[in-house]
KEKE-3310 file (N, C-alpha, C; in steps of 0.2 Angstrom, whole numbers, plus 5000, padded with zeros to 4 digits):
npx = (4974:4977:4973:4963:4946:4935:4919:4903:4890:4874:4856:4847:4855:4866:4882:4890:4883:4889:4902:4901:4896:4907:4917:4914:4916:4930:4936:4944:4951:4941:4936:4929:4928:4920:4904:4889:4872:4858:4849:4857:4868:4883:4901:4910:4924:4932:4941:4954:4962:4978:4976:4967:4973:4975:4964:4965:4971:4962:4950:4950:4948:4941:4925:4913:4897:4881:4865:4848:4836:4821:4809:4798:4793:4795:4804:4805:4818:4826:4827:4820:4816:4810:4795:4783:4783:4780:4772:4775:4774:4783:4791:4789:4799:4810:4812:4818:4832:4843:4842:4842:4855:4862:4859:4865:4878:4881:4884:4897:4913:4920:4911:4900:4891:4876:4874:4861:4848:4845:4857:4873:4881:4889:4883:4885:4888:4878:4870:4864:4853:4846:4842:4833:4823:4816:4811:4818:4826:4843:4857:4866:4882:4888:4898:4914:4914:4917:4912:4918:4914:4899:4886:4873:4863:4850:4833:4817:4802:4789:4789:4794:4808:4826:4842:4859:4877:4889:4905:4914:4920:4926:4914:4903:4886:4875:4861:4858:4863:4854:4842:4846:4848:4835:4829:4835:4828:4816:4807:4804:4813:4819:4832:4831:4837:4853:4869:4886:4899:4913:4927:4940:4953:4946:4934:4917:4918:4928:4922:4914:4899:4893:4888:4894:4907:4905:4903:4916:4919:4928:4937:4947:4960:4966:4983:4992:5004:5002:4993:5001:5008:5013:5022:5039:5052:5062:5076:5082:5096:5096:5099:5095:5082:5077:5080:5071:5058:5058:5055:5064:5070:5076:5090:5087:5090:5079:5064:5050:5037:5027:5034:5038:5045:5058:5067:5085:5084:5073:5060:5044:5042:5034:5026:5033:5036:5044:5049:5056:5069:5070:5066:5052:5042:5027:5015:5016:5020)
npy = (5120:5104:5088:5074:5072:5061:5059:5055:5054:5060:5057:5067:5077:5082:5076:5087:5097:5094:5097:5111:5115:5112:5119:5132:5131:5129:5138:5135:5126:5113:5097:5081:5063:5050:5051:5052:5048:5059:5053:5042:5036:5037:5033:5047:5053:5068:5080:5092:5107:5106:5093:5090:5086:5073:5066:5059:5047:5042:5040:5028:5018:5003:5000:4998:4992:4993:4987:4989:4980:4982:4971:4966:4978:4990:5005:5021:5027:5017:5018:5023:5036:5037:5035:5023:5010:4997:4982:4966:4949:4941:4926:4913:4904:4912:4919:4912:4910:4902:4901:4914:4917:4909:4915:4928:4925:4922:4933:4937:4942:4947:4958:4965:4980:4990:5006:5016:5025:5037:5044:5053:5051:5056:5057:5061:5074:5078:5074:5058:5058:5070:5067:5057:5063:5070:5060:5054:5042:5035:5027:5017:5013:4998:4995:4990:4981:4975:4963:4959:4953:4947:4947:4940:4947:4948:4943:4949:4943:4946:4960:4959:4961:4962:4962:4966:4965:4972:4971:4980:4986:5002:5013:5004:5003:5002:5003:4998:4985:4980:4979:4970:4959:4956:4953:4940:4934:4932:4943:4960:4975:4987:4999:5002:5007:5014:5012:5017:5009:5008:5015:5011:5011:5018:5018:5017:5018:5027:5039:5055:5065:5080:5089:5085:5089:5102:5105:5103:5090:5075:5077:5071:5073:5066:5066:5070:5064:5053:5046:5040:5031:5018:5019:5019:5028:5043:5052:5068:5080:5097:5105:5097:5095:5108:5108:5098:5103:5113:5108:5099:5083:5071:5059:5043:5027:5017:5007:5009:5020:5027:5038:5044:5060:5067:5079:5080:5083:5076:5082:5082:5083:5080:5070:5060:5053:5040:5036:5027:5028:5041:5054:5063:5077:5075:5078:5092:5099)
npz = (5604:5599:5592:5595:5600:5607:5603:5610:5601:5602:5598:5586:5581:5567:5561:5556:5564:5576:5574:5572:5585:5593:5588:5591:5605:5606:5598:5586:5572:5567:5563:5557:5556:5547:5545:5554:5554:5558:5567:5572:5584:5595:5593:5587:5581:5584:5576:5581:5578:5573:5572:5563:5552:5553:5547:5535:5539:5548:5541:5534:5543:5551:5557:5570:5575:5584:5580:5578:5570:5561:5557:5543:5538:5526:5522:5514:5515:5521:5534:5550:5548:5535:5524:5526:5514:5511:5518:5525:5529:5542:5541:5552:5555:5553:5564:5573:5584:5580:5567:5562:5566:5557:5545:5547:5548:5535:5529:5531:5526:5510:5499:5486:5488:5485:5488:5497:5490:5497:5502:5503:5493:5478:5461:5445:5449:5458:5474:5479:5487:5483:5470:5474:5482:5472:5466:5456:5447:5447:5440:5452:5456:5462:5477:5484:5499:5516:5528:5543:5555:5562:5574:5582:5594:5602:5600:5597:5596:5597:5593:5582:5579:5578:5586:5583:5582:5572:5563:5552:5536:5530:5522:5522:5521:5534:5533:5521:5523:5532:5525:5516:5524:5529:5517:5515:5524:5519:5519:5522:5528:5540:5546:5562:5574:5577:5583:5584:5590:5589:5581:5572:5583:5593:5606:5612:5626:5628:5624:5626:5629:5620:5629:5641:5637:5636:5649:5654:5658:5661:5650:5637:5627:5614:5608:5594:5594:5602:5594:5585:5592:5590:5580:5574:5580:5575:5578:5575:5571:5575:5563:5553:5556:5553:5539:5535:5538:5530:5518:5512:5507:5517:5517:5522:5528:5529:5531:5520:5526:5540:5552:5568:5572:5581:5590:5596:5609:5613:5609:5602:5585:5574:5562:5549:5533:5525:5509:5497:5503:5507:5518:5521:5528:5536:5545:5554:5570)
capx = (4973:4978:4972:4957:4942:4930:4912:4897:4885:4867:4851:4844:4859:4871:4890:4892:4881:4893:4908:4900:4896:4914:4921:4912:4919:4937:4938:4950:4949:4938:4934:4927:4928:4914:4898:4883:4865:4855:4846:4862:4872:4889:4908:4912:4930:4932:4948:4955:4968:4982:4973:4963:4978:4974:4958:4967:4973:4956:4945:4951:4947:4936:4920:4909:4890:4875:4860:4841:4833:4814:4807:4791:4791:4800:4803:4809:4825:4829:4827:4814:4814:4806:4788:4782:4781:4778:4772:4776:4774:4789:4790:4790:4806:4816:4812:4821:4838:4848:4841:4845:4862:4865:4859:4869:4885:4882:4886:4904:4917:4920:4905:4898:4885:4873:4872:4854:4846:4845:4864:4876:4886:4887:4882:4885:4889:4873:4870:4859:4846:4843:4838:4828:4818:4813:4808:4822:4831:4849:4861:4871:4887:4890:4905:4917:4914:4919:4910:4923:4911:4892:4884:4866:4862:4844:4827:4810:4798:4783:4789:4798:4814:4832:4848:4865:4883:4893:4911:4914:4925:4923:4910:4898:4880:4871:4854:4857:4864:4848:4837:4848:4847:4828:4827:4837:4823:4810:4803:4807:4815:4823:4836:4827:4842:4861:4874:4892:4903:4920:4930:4948:4955:4943:4928:4912:4920:4932:4918:4910:4894:4894:4886:4900:4912:4904:4904:4923:4919:4932:4940:4953:4962:4972:4987:4995:5010:4998:4990:5006:5012:5016:5027:5046:5055:5068:5079:5086:5099:5092:5100:5091:5075:5076:5079:5065:5052:5058:5053:5070:5069:5082:5091:5086:5090:5074:5059:5045:5032:5026:5038:5038:5051:5060:5074:5089:5081:5067:5054:5041:5042:5028:5027:5037:5035:5049:5048:5062:5075:5069:5061:5049:5038:5020:5012:5021:5017)
capy = (5113:5099:5081:5071:5071:5056:5061:5050:5058:5058:5058:5074:5082:5079:5076:5094:5101:5093:5101:5118:5117:5111:5125:5138:5130:5130:5143:5132:5122:5107:5092:5075:5058:5045:5054:5048:5052:5063:5048:5038:5038:5033:5036:5051:5056:5075:5082:5098:5111:5102:5086:5089:5083:5065:5064:5054:5041:5039:5038:5021:5013:4999:5002:4993:4995:4989:4988:4986:4979:4981:4967:4966:4985:4994:5012:5025:5029:5011:5019:5025:5043:5037:5033:5016:5009:4990:4978:4959:4945:4938:4919:4911:4901:4917:4923:4908:4912:4898:4902:4921:4917:4906:4920:4933:4923:4921:4940:4938:4942:4953:4958:4972:4983:4995:5011:5018:5031:5042:5045:5059:5049:5060:5055:5067:5081:5079:5069:5054:5060:5075:5063:5053:5068:5072:5054:5052:5036:5035:5021:5017:5008:4994:4997:4984:4981:4968:4962:4955:4949:4949:4943:4941:4949:4946:4943:4951:4940:4950:4966:4957:4965:4959:4967:4963:4969:4971:4975:4981:4990:5009:5013:5000:5006:4998:5003:4993:4978:4978:4977:4963:4953:4955:4949:4933:4931:4931:4948:4967:4978:4994:5000:5006:5011:5013:5015:5016:5008:5008:5017:5010:5009:5022:5015:5020:5019:5033:5044:5059:5069:5087:5092:5084:5093:5109:5106:5101:5083:5070:5079:5068:5075:5061:5070:5067:5059:5047:5043:5036:5028:5012:5020:5020:5035:5045:5058:5072:5086:5103:5107:5092:5097:5114:5106:5094:5107:5118:5104:5095:5076:5068:5052:5038:5020:5013:5004:5014:5020:5033:5038:5050:5064:5070:5082:5076:5084:5072:5086:5079:5088:5079:5064:5060:5047:5038:5033:5025:5030:5048:5056:5070:5079:5074:5082:5097:5101)
capz = (5606:5593:5593:5594:5606:5605:5605:5610:5598:5603:5593:5585:5577:5562:5563:5555:5569:5582:5572:5573:5592:5596:5585:5595:5611:5607:5593:5582:5566:5569:5558:5560:5552:5548:5546:5557:5552:5564:5572:5574:5590:5596:5592:5582:5582:5582:5575:5583:5577:5568:5572:5557:5547:5554:5544:5530:5542:5551:5536:5532:5549:5552:5561:5574:5576:5587:5576:5579:5563:5562:5551:5541:5536:5522:5521:5508:5517:5524:5542:5553:5545:5529:5524:5525:5507:5510:5524:5523:5535:5543:5542:5559:5556:5553:5571:5578:5585:5577:5559:5561:5566:5551:5539:5548:5546:5528:5526:5533:5520:5505:5494:5483:5491:5482:5493:5497:5486:5502:5504:5501:5487:5472:5454:5440:5453:5463:5479:5478:5490:5479:5465:5478:5484:5466:5463:5450:5447:5443:5441:5457:5456:5469:5480:5488:5506:5519:5534:5547:5560:5564:5580:5585:5602:5604:5595:5600:5592:5597:5590:5575:5579:5580:5588:5581:5582:5566:5562:5545:5532:5528:5516:5522:5523:5538:5531:5515:5526:5536:5520:5513:5529:5529:5511:5515:5529:5515:5521:5521:5535:5540:5552:5567:5578:5575:5588:5583:5596:5588:5575:5573:5590:5597:5608:5615:5633:5628:5622:5630:5625:5619:5635:5646:5635:5638:5657:5656:5662:5658:5643:5636:5620:5611:5605:5588:5596:5605:5588:5582:5598:5588:5575:5575:5582:5572:5581:5571:5573:5573:5556:5549:5557:5549:5532:5534:5539:5524:5512:5510:5509:5520:5516:5528:5525:5533:5527:5518:5531:5544:5557:5573:5571:5587:5591:5600:5616:5613:5608:5596:5580:5570:5558:5543:5528:5521:5503:5493:5506:5508:5523:5521:5533:5534:5550:5558:5576)
cpx = (4973:4977:4965:4953:4936:4923:4907:4891:4878:4862:4849:4849:4864:4878:4892:4889:4886:4900:4907:4900:4903:4918:4920:4915:4926:4940:4944:4947:4947:4935:4931:4928:4923:4908:4893:4877:4862:4852:4851:4866:4879:4896:4908:4918:4930:4939:4949:4962:4972:4980:4969:4967:4978:4969:4960:4969:4967:4951:4945:4949:4941:4931:4916:4902:4886:4869:4853:4838:4825:4812:4799:4788:4797:4799:4807:4816:4829:4830:4821:4811:4810:4799:4788:4779:4778:4777:4772:4777:4781:4788:4793:4797:4812:4816:4815:4829:4843:4848:4843:4852:4865:4865:4864:4877:4887:4885:4893:4908:4916:4914:4904:4891:4883:4871:4865:4854:4847:4852:4867:4881:4884:4887:4881:4884:4883:4873:4864:4853:4843:4839:4832:4822:4814:4810:4811:4826:4837:4853:4866:4876:4888:4897:4907:4917:4916:4916:4915:4920:4904:4890:4877:4866:4856:4838:4821:4805:4791:4783:4793:4804:4820:4838:4854:4871:4887:4900:4913:4919:4922:4919:4904:4891:4876:4864:4853:4858:4858:4843:4839:4847:4839:4826:4829:4832:4816:4805:4806:4809:4818:4827:4833:4832:4849:4865:4881:4897:4911:4922:4938:4949:4951:4936:4923:4914:4924:4928:4914:4904:4896:4893:4891:4906:4911:4905:4911:4924:4924:4935:4947:4955:4968:4976:4989:5000:5007:4995:4995:5011:5016:5021:5034:5048:5061:5070:5083:5090:5095:5093:5096:5084:5073:5075:5073:5059:5052:5057:5058:5069:5076:5083:5091:5086:5086:5069:5054:5040:5032:5031:5037:5045:5052:5066:5078:5088:5075:5060:5051:5040:5036:5029:5030:5035:5042:5047:5054:5068:5075:5064:5058:5044:5031:5015:5017:5017:5019)
cpy = (5108:5092:5079:5070:5066:5057:5056:5054:5055:5059:5065:5079:5078:5079:5083:5098:5100:5097:5108:5120:5117:5117:5131:5137:5132:5135:5141:5128:5115:5103:5086:5069:5053:5048:5049:5052:5055:5058:5043:5040:5035:5037:5040:5055:5063:5077:5090:5101:5107:5095:5085:5086:5075:5062:5058:5047:5038:5037:5031:5016:5009:5002:4996:4996:4990:4991:4985:4986:4978:4977:4968:4973:4987:5001:5015:5026:5023:5012:5022:5032:5043:5035:5026:5015:5001:4987:4971:4955:4942:4930:4917:4908:4906:4921:4918:4910:4909:4900:4909:4921:4914:4911:4926:4931:4922:4928:4941:4937:4948:4952:4965:4974:4989:5000:5013:5024:5038:5042:5051:5057:5053:5056:5060:5074:5082:5073:5065:5056:5066:5072:5060:5057:5070:5066:5052:5046:5037:5028:5022:5011:5004:4996:4990:4985:4975:4968:4957:4951:4952:4944:4945:4942:4946:4947:4945:4948:4944:4956:4965:4961:4960:4964:4963:4967:4967:4975:4975:4986:4997:5008:5008:5003:5001:4997:4998:4986:4976:4976:4971:4957:4951:4951:4942:4930:4931:4937:4955:4969:4984:4994:5005:5010:5009:5016:5012:5015:5008:5011:5016:5007:5013:5019:5019:5022:5025:5040:5048:5063:5076:5091:5091:5088:5100:5110:5104:5095:5078:5071:5075:5069:5070:5065:5066:5062:5053:5043:5038:5033:5021:5012:5021:5027:5037:5052:5062:5078:5092:5106:5103:5094:5103:5112:5103:5098:5112:5114:5099:5088:5074:5061:5048:5031:5016:5011:5010:5014:5027:5032:5044:5053:5067:5074:5078:5077:5080:5076:5083:5084:5087:5072:5065:5053:5046:5034:5033:5028:5037:5050:5063:5071:5078:5079:5086:5099:5109)
cpz = (5599:5595:5591:5600:5603:5608:5605:5607:5600:5598:5592:5582:5572:5565:5562:5561:5575:5580:5574:5581:5595:5594:5589:5602:5611:5602:5589:5577:5569:5563:5561:5554:5553:5550:5550:5556:5559:5570:5575:5580:5590:5594:5586:5584:5579:5582:5577:5581:5571:5568:5566:5551:5548:5550:5539:5533:5545:5547:5534:5537:5548:5557:5564:5576:5580:5583:5578:5572:5564:5555:5549:5538:5532:5521:5515:5509:5520:5532:5544:5551:5539:5530:5523:5518:5506:5517:5521:5529:5536:5545:5549:5560:5556:5559:5576:5578:5581:5569:5558:5561:5560:5545:5540:5546:5539:5525:5527:5527:5515:5500:5491:5486:5487:5487:5492:5493:5491:5505:5501:5495:5481:5465:5450:5444:5458:5468:5478:5481:5487:5473:5469:5480:5478:5463:5457:5451:5443:5445:5447:5457:5462:5471:5484:5495:5509:5526:5538:5552:5561:5569:5582:5592:5605:5599:5599:5595:5591:5593:5583:5574:5581:5581:5586:5581:5575:5566:5555:5542:5532:5522:5516:5525:5527:5536:5525:5518:5529:5530:5517:5518:5529:5523:5511:5520:5526:5517:5519:5528:5534:5546:5557:5572:5576:5580:5586:5589:5595:5581:5576:5580:5595:5599:5611:5622:5633:5627:5627:5626:5625:5626:5640:5644:5637:5646:5659:5659:5658:5651:5642:5628:5619:5607:5598:5589:5598:5599:5585:5587:5595:5583:5578:5576:5578:5575:5576:5574:5571:5566:5552:5550:5553:5541:5530:5534:5533:5517:5509:5512:5511:5518:5522:5525:5530:5529:5526:5524:5534:5550:5562:5572:5578:5586:5595:5608:5617:5613:5602:5591:5575:5567:5551:5539:5525:5515:5499:5496:5508:5513:5521:5526:5531:5539:5554:5564:5577)
residu = (UNK:UNK:UNK:UNK:UNK:UNK:UNK:UNK:UNK:UNK:UNK:UNK:UNK:UNK:UNK:UNK:UNK:UNK:UNK:UNK:UNK:UNK:UNK:UNK:UNK:UNK:UNK:UNK:UNK:UNK:UNK:UNK:UNK:UNK:UNK:UNK:UNK:UNK:UNK:UNK:UNK:UNK:UNK:UNK:UNK:UNK:UNK:UNK:UNK:UNK:UNK:UNK:UNK:UNK:UNK:UNK:UNK:UNK:UNK:UNK:UNK:UNK:UNK:UNK:UNK:UNK:UNK:UNK:UNK:UNK:UNK:UNK:UNK:UNK:UNK:UNK:UNK:UNK:UNK:UNK:UNK:UNK:UNK:UNK:UNK:UNK:UNK:UNK:UNK:UNK:UNK:UNK:UNK:UNK:UNK:UNK:UNK:UNK:UNK:UNK:UNK:UNK:UNK:UNK:UNK:UNK:UNK:UNK:UNK:UNK:UNK:UNK:UNK:UNK:UNK:UNK:UNK:UNK:UNK:UNK:UNK:UNK:UNK:UNK:UNK:UNK:UNK:UNK:UNK:UNK:UNK:UNK:UNK:UNK:UNK:UNK:UNK:UNK:UNK:UNK:UNK:UNK:UNK:UNK:UNK:UNK:UNK:UNK:UNK:UNK:UNK:UNK:UNK:UNK:UNK:UNK:UNK:UNK:UNK:UNK:UNK:UNK:UNK:UNK:UNK:UNK:UNK:UNK:UNK:UNK:UNK:UNK:UNK:UNK:UNK:UNK:UNK:UNK:UNK:UNK:UNK:UNK:UNK:UNK:UNK:UNK:UNK:UNK:UNK:UNK:UNK:UNK:UNK:UNK:UNK:UNK:UNK:UNK:UNK:UNK:UNK:UNK:UNK:UNK:UNK:UNK:UNK:UNK:UNK:UNK:UNK:UNK:UNK:UNK:UNK:UNK:UNK:UNK:UNK:UNK:UNK:UNK:UNK:UNK:UNK:UNK:UNK:UNK:UNK:UNK:UNK:UNK:UNK:UNK:UNK:UNK:UNK:UNK:UNK:UNK:UNK:UNK:UNK:UNK:UNK:UNK:UNK:UNK:UNK:UNK:UNK:UNK:UNK:UNK:UNK:UNK:UNK:UNK:UNK:UNK:UNK:UNK:UNK:UNK:UNK:UNK:UNK:UNK:UNK:UNK:UNK:UNK:UNK:UNK:UNK:UNK:UNK:UNK:UNK:UNK:UNK:UNK:UNK:UNK:UNK)
# end
């Protein structure tokens, strides 16, 4: 089985746990793109068989989340897993819908974001959370991110919570975003809940749970061919296909980019890349 299954990850297990469980089910090579923390839920694209070669295309995709931000409390990890380290009152004016909307909209656009200490980013060969657990401080370089859109859904004044939806670039840490939003509201906060609703063109509506997958319910494998449905098609003679699959670059007077490769009998061979008028194989079926 080659392609992609969209999993709706539930709370309580890691993205790597999901890969392990699915690998046991299908007995094939399995990978994923876009790690979700154990307490996060939502869209997790799982790559099967030759579909694992799609990772380089999916990792760049934009993402969309629904977030519950708890105001007035700061934790060590910027989510509910950490220990409380600070309490701070939430000014009444920042619990007004219009005021919150204005603050959220100020985050739209390109910016630099400092990742949280409790993350898997490596510094000097060690993951940041390894330093954090030992109480060690290291310099963390900010990273370029972009918030494309952010929308306030609702405010719970009694619980001092706000729910919002955000569409952002890869590499955006929502935990850090939550802390930054709270700071603009003259208080502290942490990410209480996180649900990923979209990765690229894959939506939560397409996703199934691992339990549903086990039971064989509504399984939809997105094929490699379907992944490139918007790409131009190139048909080749059998001799040219053999040359291409043996590593020979074929002359093609077309624009640089990714193409779908087919035989003259319309059999899907895989994908190819044209660079400087030369076609080379990329993903072979």
